[in-house]
N, C-alpha and C positions, 0 to 999 in steps of 0.2 A: 610405143606404137601411136603414131600421130591419128588424128580424126581421118584423114583421107583414107590411111592404109585399113583403119578399121571398118570403114565402109567398103573398101574392096572386099575386104575378105566376107562382110556380111554378104556380099552380091554372089561371092564365090560359094559360098557352103549356106544356103538358107536351111532354117530349121524345120523339121518336117511339118509343123503346123502353120508355117508360113506359106507352104506351097499352094494350097488352095487360093489365096489371095493373089500370088503371082500368075495362076493359070487360069483361074476361072473353072466353073462348072462343067461347061461342054468339053473340056479336054478329059476329065474323068470317065464320062459316057463314052468318050471315043476311045478310051484305051480299053474299056471294059468290052465294046463291041469287038473291037480288033482282037483282045484276048480271046474271046468265045469264036470268033471266026476261025483262030488258030486251032482252038480246042476241038472244033468240027472236024478238022483235018489229022488230028492227032490221035493215032491208033491206040496208043497205049494208055493215054488218058481220057479220051471221050466216054469210056464205059463208067467213068465214076461220075460221070454229070447225068442230069435228068434229060430226057429226050428233047424236050422243050427247053430252051435257054433263055427265054425271056425275063424269067423271075432270078435266076442266077446272075443276068448282066444288071438286072435292077440291084441285086444284094451287094454285086462287088462294086458297082459305080458309087452307090451310097455308102458302102464301107470306107472305101479310098477317100471319098470326099470328106467323111467324118473324120476319118485318121489324119488326114492331110491339111487339117483346120477350117474345114467348111460346115454347114450345118450338120446338126446330129440325126437326121431323118432315120439313118439305119438303126441307132439304138431305141428309138423312139417307136418303131415299128417293130423290130425284132429281139429289143433286150440287148444285155451286155453281149460284144461279139463272141466271146468264149472259143477263139479259132482253135484251140487245141481241141475242145470238146466237139465243135462241128464238124472237123476232119477225121476225129478217131475211128470212124467207121472204115475209112479207107486205109489200105496198107501204103504207107508212103515212104520208100526206101530212097537212097541216092538216084536211080533211075527216074523215078517220077517225080523226085524234088527237081532234078536237073531239066526234065523236059519240061515240067511246070514254068520254070525260071526261064527257059528259052522262049517259052509261049509269051510270057510276061515281058521279055526283053524285046520281042519283036511287036509286041502290042504297044510299046512306048515308042518305037520306030515308026510304025503305022499312024499312031497319032501323033506324031512330030513333036515330042514333049523335047523341050530345049534343055541345054545346059545352063546353069548347074542343076536345075531341079531334077533332071533325069539321073543324074549321079547319087542323089539322095534318095530317090525313089527306088534304083536298082539295088542300092545298099539294102533298104528297107525288105525288098521282095526276097533276094536271097537271104538273108537273115531270118526272115519268117519262114520260109521254106525250110530251111534246117532246123527250126524251131518244130516245125509241124512233122519232122521225120519220126516215124514209129515201127518202121520195119528194117531188116537187114536185105532187103532186095537190091 
């Protein structure tokens, strides 16, 4: 594969840790706000979240910023992400997983996340949601 093709491939499929640099911090805050705006309207998932959503918005934005290659503010403030432990108190089955992924996919649309970054992020969200499943609902 020559250099031009290698460059095209890199443009098509960024590594997750490159996405922050490509999109910037504001996009992750837009994603988190859009996600929680959808959660507000999501009857099945809404009870899993606290009444006030500012802290979850901050947590999600900072976590995504960190995961996708930005500053480590999330871990500095909250420690290791430990996603499975933090979500263990909730029954997460196929319905909950699919509803969460739908909210996240909608948030990516609402935040106008472009390709190819959107595809990488979508795969991460789908895979993580599956990883967090802990119930047969």
